[in-house]
N, C-alpha and C positions, 0 to 999 in steps of 0.2 A: 504493500500500500504506500509505504514511504517512497519507494522507487517511482511508482506511478505519479505521485505528487511532484517529485523532483522533475520528472520528464515533462509533466504538464507545465510547470513553471518555466522550464527551458524552452518549450514550444512557444509560450507566450512571449518570452524574451526575444526569441529569434524572429517572431512575427513583428514585434515592435521595432527590432533592429532593421528588418527589411524595409519597413515603412519609413524609418528615419533615413535609410540609405537611398530610397527611391528618388530618382532624378525627375524633374519635370521635363516635359517635351512640348514642342510647339510645331504645328504644321501650318506653314504659310500657304496662302492661296495664290492663284494666278496673278502674275504681275511681277513676281520675284521679291526676294527678301529686301533688296535695296531699291525699292520702287520710289523712294523719296517721299512716300505717303503712308498709306495704311499699314502695309506689311513692315515697313521700316520702323514705324512707331512701335509695333509689337516687338520687333527685334531690340529696340532701345530699352523697352520694359524688361525683357529677359536679361539683357546685359547689366542693367541696374541691379536686378536680383542676384546675378552671378557675382558682381563686384561686392555686394554687401555680405553675401553668405560665404563666398569663397568656393562655392560648389559649381558643378557643371550642369548643363542641360542638353537634351537631344533636340535636333531640329531637322526639318525636311521641307524643301521647296517644291510645291506641286507645279508641274509644268503642263499637265493635261488632266482633265476632269476624272479620268479613270483611276488616277493615283490616290485620290482622297481617302477612300475607305481602306485601301491597302496600306497606306502610310500610317493611319491611325491604329490599325490592327497590329502592325509591326511594332509600334511604340508600346502598345499594351502587352504584347508578348514579351517584350523586354522588361516589363514591370514598371515602366515610367508612370509617374503620378505626381501632380495632375497632368493630363494630356490636354493641351489647349489648341483648339481648332479655330483658325482665323476665317471669318466670313460666314454669312448665312448659307452659302452654297455647300458647306460641310455638315449641315444639320442632319441629313439622313444618315450619313456615315457615322457621325457621333452617336446618334440614337441607336444604331445597330450594334456598334462595337461596345458601347457603354452597357448595353444589356448583356452582352457576352462576358463582360468583365466587371461584375457588380461590386467587387471589392476595391477596384481602382477608381480614382477621381478623374473626372473629365470636365472640360469647360468649352464653351463656344462664345465667340464674340460676334455680335450683330444678329443673333437669332435666339429663340427660346426653345430649348429641348427639356421637356418636363419629365425628368427622371431623378430618383433620389441621390444619384451619385454625379449629377451634372450641375455645374454652375453656369447660368446664362447671363451674359452682360449685354445690355442694349443701351442706346444713347438717345437723348432728345436732340437729334441733329437739327431739328427745326428751330430750336432756340438759338444755337450758335449761328445758324444760317441767317436768321432774322437780323442779328447784329451786323453781320458783314453786308447784308442787303441794304441796311441803312447807310453804311459807310459808302457803298457803291453809289447809291443815289445822291448822297451829299457831295461825293467827289466828281460825279458826272457833270460835264458841261453841256451835254446834249439832251439830258433827260432820258437817255436810252441806255440800258445796261443789259448784259447777257449772261447766260448760264450754259455751260457745256458739261453734260453728265457722261458717265461711263456707260455701263450696261443699263439698259432701260428696264429697271425694276422698281417696285414701290419704294424701297429704301432710298434710292437716288432721287426719286420724285419728292421724297420727304425733304431732302436738302433744298431742291428747287422751290418747293412750296414755301418753306420758311424764308428763303432768300427773297422771293417775290413779295411776301407780306412785309418784310423789313424795308424793302425798297419803296413800297407804296405807303408805308407808315411815315417815312422821311419825306417823300414827295408823292402825293396822291396821283399826280399826273404822269408818274414815271412809266415808261414802256419797258417791258422785260421780254427779251428774246430767249428762247431755250431750244437746245438740240441735245439729243442723246447720241452717243458714238456708235452703239450697236446693240445687238440682242444676245450676244454670246460672251463668254469670258474673255475673248480676244479684245473686247472693248476697253479693258483696263490697261492695255499696253500697246496703244496705237497713237504715238505722238504725231505722226504725219496727218492722220485723220483729225486729231484734235486741233492742229494748226489750221487745217482747211475750214473747219466749222467756225473757228474763231475769226478767221479772215472774212468769212461770209457775214458774220454778225457785225464786225467792224464796218463792212461795206454798207450795212443798213443803218449805220449811225451810232451803234453802241460804242462807248469809249471805256467801259469797265466790264470785264468778264470774270465770273466765278467758275472755276473748274472743279467738279467733284468727280474725278475720273481716274484716280490712281496714276499710273505712269503716263497715261494719255495726256494728263494735264501739262506735262513739260512742253508739249507742242503748243498748247494754248499760251503758255507763258512766253515762249519764244516769239510767237506771232504778235503778242502784245508789245514786246520789246521792239520788234522790227517795225511795227506800225506806230510807235510812239504813244501807245495807249496803256491802260492799266489792267492788271489781272489780280485775282484773289486765289490763294492756295487753299489746300484742304488737308485735314487730318493732322499732319505734322506741320511745324512752322517752316514754311517754304519761302519765307521772305528773302533768304540769302541766295535763292536760285537765280533771280534776276533783280538785284538791288536797284531801286529807283523805279522799277516797273510794278513790283508787287505792293499793292495798296495795303494788304494784310493777308493773313491766312486764317481760315476757320479751323480752330483747334478742336480735334476730337481726341480726347486723351486715352487713346488705345494703349499707349505705353503704361499709363497708370493702372488701367484695367488688367493688363497682363501681369504687371508687377504684383498687384494685389492678389490676384488669383494664385500666382506662384507662391506667394508668402503665406497666404491664409485662405485656402479654398473653402467656400461656403456654398453648399448646394442651394439651388433656388435661383430666383431672378434678381439681378441688380440693375437699376435704371439710373443712368448718370446724365444729369442736365446741368444747367448753369448753377443751380443751388449746390450741387455736389462737386463743382469745378470739373465736370466731365466734358464740357464743351466751352468754347470761348473764342477769343480772337487774339492775334499776335501783334504785339508792339515791341519793336526793338530798334537798333541803330539803322537797320536797313530801310525802314519805312517811316522813321520819325519825321522826315520832311514832308511826307505825303498826308499824314494824319494831323489835322489842325486841332488846336485846343478845343474849339467849338464842337468839332466832330466827336472828339473823345468825350466831352461833357455830355452830349446828347445820347451817345451810345451807352455810356455808363448809367445814365438816368433810366434808359429803357431796360438795361440789364437788371437794375434794382427793381423796376416795376414788374418785370417778368418773374423774378424770384418771389416777389411779394404777391403775385397773382393779379396784379392790376392790369397787366397786358397778357392776354391769352393768345398764345401762338398756336394756330391750328396745326394738327398733325395729319399729314396727307393719308397716313395709313389707318388712322382712327376716326378722324372727324369728317371724312368725305369732302375735304377741302381741295382747292386747286385742281379739280379733275379736268382732264383734257379729252 
C-alpha cells in the first residue's frame, strides 16, 4: 500500500513537471511571420514572453490552407501548451484538435471556439477604426478618404464600418471609398494589388487611405508615398514604414493578447477594446508633424466618450451596420 502511495505521488509529480516543462506554440496564418502587421505583432508577443521567462516556444508559418490542422496537431503531439492559432481561419482546426487533446491548452485569436480547454481572444476593431477614421477626415483636404481591406470577410468589414463612422463623426459630409483585395487568403499578401486599389481611390479624390490588409497594405503605403498622399497602418505600429506618409496606425494589440495567453491561459472568451487598451492609434516621432494638437484633442475626447458609453460605435458583425 505504501509503495502504491509513493508511485501515485511520483505520477502526480511527473505530470506536474511535464506541465511546467510544456512549451507554448504559435501557428501563424497566411501572410508570413514578418508581414509587418498581424502575424508580426503575434511574433512580438511571443518574443516578449521568451525574453521574460527565458524559455523557448515552437512556431510554424502556414503557407497554404491545408497546413493549418496538420501544424496544430503536430504541436499537440509534441505536448506544446498552450497552442495559439492566429486568425479566424484556424477555428475549425483548433476545434478539432482541441477535442482530441483535452488535457492540452489551446487559444485562437480573432474567433471564438467554445471548448473548455480553449481561450478565444477577439477585439473591438470598430472602436480603434473609429478613431483613425476621425483622424483621416480631419487630415483630408478633399473630404474624401479611402479604405483598402484584405480578404472580404465580416471581420475586415468591421474595420471599414468603424472607420466610416469615425470619418463621418468628424465630418458628416465626408465621402468614404472602400475596396477589398480578394476573397481568398492570397488577399493578405498582394502589395501590387493593394497599390492598384489605392491609386484608383486617389484618382477619385481620396487623399487618406486606411489599409486593413496584412502584407497587402505595404503596397497601399507605397502608393500613398508616390502620390504625395497619406495612409493609415493597421495592427502593428507601421508609422516607420513610410515616415511622413503614415498619418497613424490603428493598433490592434495582438502582441498583448498572445503574450497574455502564453503567460496565463484562461479558457473562455476575452474581448479587448479601447477600455482594455486592446485597440488604439499610434503617435510617435514618425507622425508627430502630421497629427495636430487639435486632432489629438478631439480624438482623445471621442476615445473617452466611447469608453464611457457616450459614443456607441456600431459593430458590423453584431449591429447590422454599414451593410453593403
